[in-house]
C-alpha positions as CSV (number, residue, x, y, z in Angstrom):
1,M,142.9,3.2,64.5
2,K,146.6,3.5,63.7
3,N,145.7,3.6,60.0
4,Q,143.2,6.4,60.6
5,L,145.8,8.4,62.5
6,S,148.4,7.8,59.8
7,R,145.9,9.0,57.1
8,K,144.9,12.0,59.2
9,T,148.6,13.0,59.6
10,S,149.2,12.4,55.9
11,N,146.2,14.6,55.0
12,Q,147.5,17.3,57.3
13,N,150.9,17.1,55.7
14,D,149.3,17.3,52.2
15,D,147.3,20.4,53.3
16,Y,150.4,22.0,54.7
17,V,152.3,21.4,51.5
18,T,149.4,22.7,49.4
19,R,149.1,25.8,51.5
20,S,152.8,26.4,51.4
21,Q,153.0,26.0,47.6
22,A,150.0,28.4,47.2
23,E,151.7,31.0,49.5
24,M,155.0,30.7,47.5
25,Q,153.1,31.2,44.3
26,R,151.3,34.2,45.7
27,R,154.6,35.7,46.8
28,F,156.1,35.0,43.4
29,V,153.3,36.8,41.6
30,D,153.4,39.7,44.0
31,L,157.2,40.1,43.5
32,Q,156.8,39.9,39.7
33,F,154.2,42.7,39.9
34,K,156.4,44.8,42.2
35,R,159.4,44.3,39.8
36,S,157.3,45.4,36.9
37,E,156.2,48.5,38.7
38,L,159.8,49.3,39.7
39,E,161.0,48.8,36.1
40,K,158.3,51.3,34.9
41,Q,159.5,53.8,37.5
42,L,163.1,53.3,36.6
43,K,162.3,53.8,32.9
44,I,160.7,57.2,33.8
45,V,163.6,58.2,35.9
46,N,166.0,57.3,33.1
47,E,164.0,59.4,30.6
48,V,164.0,62.4,33.0
49,L,167.7,62.1,33.6
50,F,168.4,61.9,29.9
51,S,166.2,64.9,29.3
52,L,167.9,66.8,32.1
53,G,171.3,65.9,30.8
54,K,170.4,67.3,27.4
55,E,169.1,70.5,28.9
56,M,172.3,70.9,30.9
57,E,174.4,70.5,27.8
58,Q,172.3,73.1,26.0
59,H,172.6,75.5,28.9
60,F,176.4,75.0,29.1
61,S,176.7,75.4,25.3
62,Y,174.6,78.6,25.4
63,H,176.8,80.1,28.2
64,Q,180.0,79.2,26.3
65,L,178.8,81.0,23.2
66,Y,177.7,84.2,24.9
67,K,180.5,84.6,27.4
């Protein structure tokens, strides 16, 4: 009886460890996906800012020439 109880507890611990590892893996994959999406968004923001900066420079140069 004691051996069965010990085996049952061991199985429960193994199940807990397996579920815990699976959950950590799921979270890891989810965070990698979110990071990838944020990097894509950041790239777009950087491109827009660069474009806006160039446009502002052209606008400033235009006004300096025709003042």
